[in-house]
N, C-alpha and C positions, 0 to 999 in steps of 0.2 A: 368562605365569606366570613371576615370575624366578626364577633358580635360582642357587647360591653357585657360586662356579669349581672346586670342591669335586664339588659336584653334575654339572657340567658335564663334570668329567673323566669320571669315571664312566659319563655316560650317552654320551660318544662313545667310546669303549669296546664300551661296549652296541651302539653303530649299528654298527660293526664285527665286532660279533660275537662278541667275544676271549670265549673260555671259562677261559681259567685268566692269572691275572697272576701273576709269580715276584715277591715282594717282603720287606722287612725295614721295621717302621717306626720311624720317631721324630721329634722333634719338627717340624723343615718340613713334612712330609706329615700331621699327625697329622689336618689335615681330609679330608682327603681319604681316610684310614683309617677315620674316622668314617661318611661315604658307603660305604665300600666294605659295613661292619658291617650298614648298614641297608637292601642289596638280595642276591638269592640267585643274579642269572644270572650275574655273574663272579664266579668263584671264586678266594681267594686263597691260593697257598701261600707259607706262612713258609717260608724257607732260615733257615740258620744263618750265612750271611755273605753279604755283595751279591753278592762276587765268584760264588756259587754261583748267586746270583740271575740273573744275566744268563748262564751257562752253561748254568743250567737253560732259560732261553726261546730260546736258540740252538738245543739240541738236540731242541725242540719245535718250532720252525719249519726245523732241518733235515730231521724224517723227517717233517713234513707241506709242505704248500705253501702256509702261512699264517704272519701275521707273527709273531714271540712278543713276547710285553711283560714288561718285566720294572719295578718301580717301588722307588725306592732315597729315602732322604733327603739334608741337603744334607751339604756337608764331607766327613767319611771314608765314608759312605755311597757318594756317586760316586766317590771316590778309590780303596775297594774295589771298586769296579764299573768302572774303565778297562781293566784287565784283560780280564775278561768283552766289553769293551764291541771292544776291540783284536784280540781271538781270532774272534770275527764280522763283523769290519772286512775282514780279511786274507783270509776265505775268503767274503766278501761271502754275509753271511746276513742274512736280513729281520729285525732286532730294532729294536721302539721303547722306548725306555728314558725313563721319566719320572721326574725328578728334583726334587726340592723343594731349593728355596732361601731364604734368608736375607729377611723382609720387604724388600720392594725400598729404602725408605728407608733400610736397614740396608748395602746393596751398596759395597761398596769401601772401608767404615768398618770391616774386620779383626773384624766382630762373630763372636760364638759358632759352630761349627759351617760355617764361609762358606768356599768357595774358590770362583774362577773355573771355572766349570763349563764354558761356551761356550771358555774359554784354554784349558783344561786336554785338553777332548774335540776339539778343532776339527781335530788331526792324525792320530785314529782312527776316524772318523764320517764317512759317504757327508753327513748335513748336521745342524745342531744349530740349537736355536732357545732363545732367554730372551725369554718371555711376560712383557709388562709392561703389560697391558691384560685382565683375566678378557675383554673381548669378545671377544679376540684367542686363546682358549681353544682352543674349538670349530673355526676355519680351521685352527688350527696342526697340531691335533692330524690333522684329515685329511689337512693336505699329507704331516706325518709319517707315515704309513699307506702314501700314495699313495709318496711317495720312495722307504721303504722297502722297496716289493716290487716294483719295477717297474724296468725299465732291467736296470742292473746292480746286484742288491740290496745293502744296506747295512745297517749300524745308523744310528738319528736319535734323537738327544738332545731332548726337551722338557723344558727348567729353568722351573720355576714359582714366585716367590716366594710367602712362605706368606700373605701378605697378599691377594695374587692369589685363593685358594681360598677366601679368607672373602667376598670383594667377591659382588655379586651383578650381574645383568644377565638377558636376557631371550634362549632357549635357541632355536638354529636350527642343525641339522647342515647342511653343505654334502652336494648331492647329487653333485657332481661336482669336481675340481679343477682349473681351467686356470693354468698358471704360462709365463709368456711365457719365461722363462729356460732351462727345463725341458720338455724336447721327447725323451723317448729315441725312437729310430730303431725300426722292429719287423720291417719287412718289408725284406729285403736286395734291391739293387739288380739287378734279372733281369739285365742284361749284364755283371756281376761273375759272378754266379751262372754263367751260359752259361760265361763263360771258364774258370770252373775247373771244370765239367764238362766241358769239349774235352780239358783237361789232363789232369785223371783216365781218361779215356779212351785217351788216348796214353803214359799209363805204361807201364813196365816192370816197375817194381819199386815198386808203391804202397806203400802204409801212412797206416793210418786211425789218429789221434793224438786221442782224445779225452779232455775235460778234468771239471773240477767245475761247468761252467757248462751240459754236456748236464744233468745232473740239477737243477739249480736251473732250470733252463724245461724241467722236467718233457719230455724229447725224447729218451728213452730207446726208447720205439716207434720214432721215425722214424731214429733211430741206427741199431737193431737192422736195420729196414730196409733202407735204403740199404746198410751192408756185406751181406748178403746178394744184393740185387741187385749189387751189385759185384763178389761173392767174393774181397773185399781183405782181408789181416790187419789185425785192429783191436787199440791197445792203449789201457790206460787209466791214467790218472793217480793218484796215492793219490786225490784228492778225487773222483775220477770213477767209482771204483769199483762195481760193479750197474748202472753208465748202458749196458754191454753184457753178457749174457749169462757168465760166467766159465766155463761149464761149455762154451763151445760150441765147436767145433772152430777155429773163425778166431779165437779171442779168446788173444793169446799173451803174456798175461799183463801185470800192472802193470809197467810202464818204470819209469827213474830210478836215482836212488844206492843204491835197492834191488829195483831193479824184475829181472825174469826176466834169461838171456843173450841166450834167442832176440828179446826185444821189443827190448832197448836196441842188437844187431848190425840188427836188421828198422830199427831208427831212424834208425843210423850212415847202411845204405847203401842205404837206399830211394832211388830217383829221384825219384818225387813225392811228396809229402808233405802232407795236408791234415789240418790243426790244425784242430780243432770245439769251442768252450767249453775253452780249455786257453792258457797263458799264459806256456809255455817259461822255469815258473820254472828257478832255478839247481839244484834236489835233480833235476830231470827229463830236462834237457841235458847234464850237468855244464859243462865248459870251452866256451864260446860259441866258440874259436876253434878248440879240438877238432872239434866238432861241425861248423864247416863245410870242414873237411879235405876233405870229400866232396862233390862239386855234388849238388845236387838244386833241386827247383822246389817251391815253397811255396805252400801257399792257408793262407788265414786267419779262420775265422767264426768272429765274436763279437758280441755286445750293447755291448761299449763301444771305443769306436776309440781311447781312449788306451793302448790293451793291444795294439794290433795295431805290428807292427815295435818294440815298447819295446827288447827283449832283441835278437829276432834282426830281419833284414830278410826280408820275404816277398814272394811276386812277383804275387798275387791275395788282397788285401783284401776280405772281404767283411762290412759292418757289419749286424748285426739280431741278432732274437731265433734263438734255435740253431732254435728246432721249426720256425718259420717258411721260414729258411733252409731245414731238410733239406726241410722237405714240399718245396718248389718243384723243389731237386735231384732227388727222386723223381720229382717230375712229369714233366721235362725227362728224367731217363735212361729212365722208363718209354715216354716218344713219342720216345726219338734210335733211327736207324738202326745206326750205332756202338757197338760193344761191347767191352769193353773186349780187349785183344790173350790170347788163352786160351794160348795155345802160351808166351810169356813171363809169363803168370802161373804158371802149371806148373812151371816152372823156378823162379820167385820163390818159391812154394810147399817145393818138392825143399830148395833153400837151408834154408828158416827149419825145416823137420823137422831136418835135419843139425842146426840151432843147437839146437833143442829135447833133441838126445838127449844132449848134456850134461848134461842132469839138474841142474838148476843147485841145486835146492832140497834136493839129499838130506841126510841126516842120518843118523847113528846108532842105527838103530832096534834094537840088541838093547843097548842103556844098561842098567843097572841104576842109573842115574840121571835121574829122569825128566827129559825133555828138551821145551823148551818146545814147539815145533814141535808133539809128540806129542798135546800137551792142547788146541792148536787145530784140529788135525784130529778129535779123539774129539767136541770142543765141537760142531764145523760134522757130525758121523754123528747125534749125539744130537738136533741139535736141525732137523735134515733140512734144513740150509740157509735156516731161515724164520725163523731168528730177528733181531732188531733188534741189532746189536752196537755198542757203542759203545768207545771206547777213551781211554786216556792218551795220554802221550807218551815215547816209549824204543822198545827192543829190541822190549817184548812190541806195541805196535803196528803193527810191521814183521809180525811174525809172523802179527799176527792178517789181515793186511794180502795176506800170501801165501798161508798155509792154511787159510783161509775163502772158500769160493769164492762171491760174491756174483751171483747171477742175477737182482736186482730192485732200482732205484733206491731212496734214502732208507734203505737197511739201513744203511749202513755210515756212524756217527756219530765222526768223531775232528776234531783240529784238524794242520790241516796248513801253513797259511801260518805264523802263526805260534808252532805248536809248545808250545802250554800247558801245562805237566805241573798236575793235577786237573781237568782237563774229565771227565774219562770215569763217576763217579759223578755229580753236575749234570748232565750231558749224558743217561744212564741216567734221571733222575727224569724230565726236560722228556718222553721218547720215551716213558716209561712212562704218563705222563698223557695224551699224545695218542692213546697205544694200547694201552688198560687190559687188553683182553682178548688182546692180543700176549706173545710170551715175548722180554724184553729182556736180554741180556747185559753185561755189563760188562768187558772186557780190561785189564787192569790188572798194576802192580807196585807191589814195596815202597814206593818213595819217591815215584809219584805218589799213590799213593791217601791219603799222608798228608795232601797240599795241601788238602783239600778232604774229610777224612773224617766232619766234623764234620756233613755231609750225613746219613748215617747217620741221626742223630736226626730228619730231615726224613723218609726214608721210612720209619721208624716211625710218626710223626704219621700220614703219608698212608696207611699201610699198601701200600707199593709192592714187588710180587713181586721186585724185580732180582735176578737172578745176578751175584756178583762173583768172575770169574774172576781172581787175585792169580797172576801168574806171577815167584813168592818165587827168588829168586838172590842175596838180601842185598847185592846192589852197584846202583849208579844204572849200571843195566846199558849203556846207551849210551854213557856218558860214559867205563864200565870199558875201553867196546870200540875208543874212540877214543884212549883212556890205554894200552891196550897196542899200537896198531897205531903211531901216530904220535910217542907220549913215553915211549918206554924202559920201558914195563912199571910206571911212575911212575904209582900208581895213588891221585892227592892229592886225598882229602878224599871218597871217591866210594864208601869200604863204609861199609856202613850197620850201624855195631855197636852200637847201643842201639835195635832194632827192640822193638816191644810185641808180645805175645802176639795176632795177630790171630784165635784164636779165641776169646778169652775180652771181646776188645775188642769184637768185632761180636755178642756174648753181652747184654754189659753193654749196648749200645745196644738191647738186645729181640732180637737177630736170632739166626738158627742160625750156627753157626761148622765148621767142618768142615777140620781139618788131611790134605793127603793128601803123603806123602812115599815112595811106592815107584809104578813105573809102572804096576803089577796094579791098584793101587788108583784109576787115573783115573778108568776110567770107570765103576766102580761109584759115585764119588764126585759123578760129571756127571750120573747117572742119579738118585740121590737127590736131588738138589740140586732136577734140573729136575720132581720127581714132588711136591715142597712147591708147590703152584701158590699158595698164598697166602703163602708167606713169601719175605723176604731171605733168600739166603745167601750166605754169604761163605768162599769154597770157597781154601784157603791152600796153594797147590801149593809146594813143596820141588824148585827145578829145578837143576838145573846150572850151576853158579856160572862156569863159563868157557866158555859156550856163545856163538858172535857169530852175527850175521846177515850172511848170505850170500846172491844174490853182494854186494859193495860197490863202489860208485864211489868213492873217495877225494877228498877235496876238492883242486879245482884238476885233477880230469883228466876226460878224455871220456868218452864213454859204453862205446865197445870195449875200455877200460883197467880192469874191473872184479876186482877182486881174489876169485876163488873158491875152494870150500872146498877 
C-alpha cells in the first residue's frame, strides 16, 4: 500500500510511540494536519503561539524520559519556534520539531511564507534535515528521534516541503538506525574510571558537583548511592536539582551565582573535585582565573567529549553515559580495599558545618509585606515537596531553586542555559499532559508570565489544572537587582507600570484568579488553590519590591566573593 508523505509522517510518530504533538497549523503543513485529524493515537495540542509549542514539547521531555514533539508551519511558524529550539539546545533537551516548507520548486524563490529553515536553525540544533524525496521521510524521522534522544540529547528539526507531504510511496519504518558518522560513547573507559576512583580515595577535602546530565541520563539513583558510599558532600547545579535529594544532610545546596555560601566555599576550597554531567558554566564557577587560585585535582564525567576541558582544564576525563560510568564507579568502590580518609573527611565536614552556620538564605520573616521566599516555603509545605515545579526566568526562578527542596529528578523544570522568559506556563502545560494526575505549579513573575500568557487559552481548551504562583513585585526583578547593585540605582525600563489585573485576566480566560496581599493570607490562598483539583488557579502575590536574591556572585567575580544579605 502506498501512503502520502503526510500519512507517513503520522505513521512514523505512531511507530515512535508519540502520545502528544504540540503545534499550530498553517498552509505548508495542512496535509499533515489532515492526517492528524483522521486518527486518534497521536493527540495534537493546539497552542496559541509556535514558541509555546516548542516550550511545551520541551517541558514534556524534561519531565519524562521521552522525546518531545512539536509541529509548526513554514516561515513565521518556524521563526516563532526558534526561541524554543534554542532553549532546548542550550539545556540538551530531546525534542523533534517537524516544520513545513514551501514546495520544492519554490525553495529559494522568496515564496510566500518561505524561510531558510536549515540555515536559520543550524546554530541552535543538534542536527537538522531538509527532506527532498518522499521516500526519505520515514528514515529521516527515525534518525531524528535517534539523534535527539541519544548521546548528549538535543533538538532536531525535520523540514518537509508541502509537495513532499502530498506525494506517495510505499511505507516502511526502519527497525534501527546505523549512522557511520554518529556513534556516541556509552561505556566509560575502565582505566580512566579506575584512576578517578584512586584520586577520590586520596582526597582530604573532596567535592561532588553534579549537573543536568545526571537528570538527563536518569542517573539520580546511582549518584545518590555513590555519594552515600563515599560520605562526601554533594552540590547540584540549577539544572541538576533533584539529582541528589535536597533534604539529605550530605547535600550542601545549589552552587553558583545564587548558590549557598557552603556550596560555593566547598567548591572553591576542595582538593579533589568530581564533576558529573556538568559543564563548569560561567554562572557556576564565576571567574575561571579566581577558581584556579586554589589548586585542586578535577575529574570530569560527561557524555560529550567536547564539554571536557572546554572552560577548565581537568586532570582525569571520563567520556561516557553518566549512569553507566557511575555504575562502574560504584562497582569498583564496593570491591576496593581502600576507603576515604575518615579523619580528614570529618575535619572537612566540620569546616562545611561552619560555613553552613552563616545561614545565607535568611530573610525577614516578620515582614508585613509578602516576602517571595515565604511564598515558596509555603508552596513546598503544602505540596509536601511532591509537585512538578516549572519556572520562568528571574528572581522568582532563583527563589524557587533555593527554597523548594527537590528530592526527586525531573520535578524542577526551568530554562538554565538560554534563560528564556516565558517558558514557565508552556513548560507546565507539557508537564501536566505528561503527568495528568500530578500536581503542577508554575512559579513566575509579572514580566515573564506576559511573554506567553496567551497559553492560558490552551490550558482552558485542554482543562489543565495548573497552579500559577505569580510573585508580583511590579518590576523586572532581576534586572532591577542588577541596576541597583551595578548601575547606580538607575532603573532604566525595568519598572512595570502598566500591569494588567491578573485576577480579571485569568477569569477572562475562564480560570480562577486570587489576589494575595498580606503574609497571613499566603497559606490559606495556596491551600484553596490546590484544593481546586480541576481548575487552573492564578495566584497573584503582591510581594516586596525591594527584595533581592542572596547570596550573589557578581559577574566577573569568584565563588568566594559573594554578596551576602
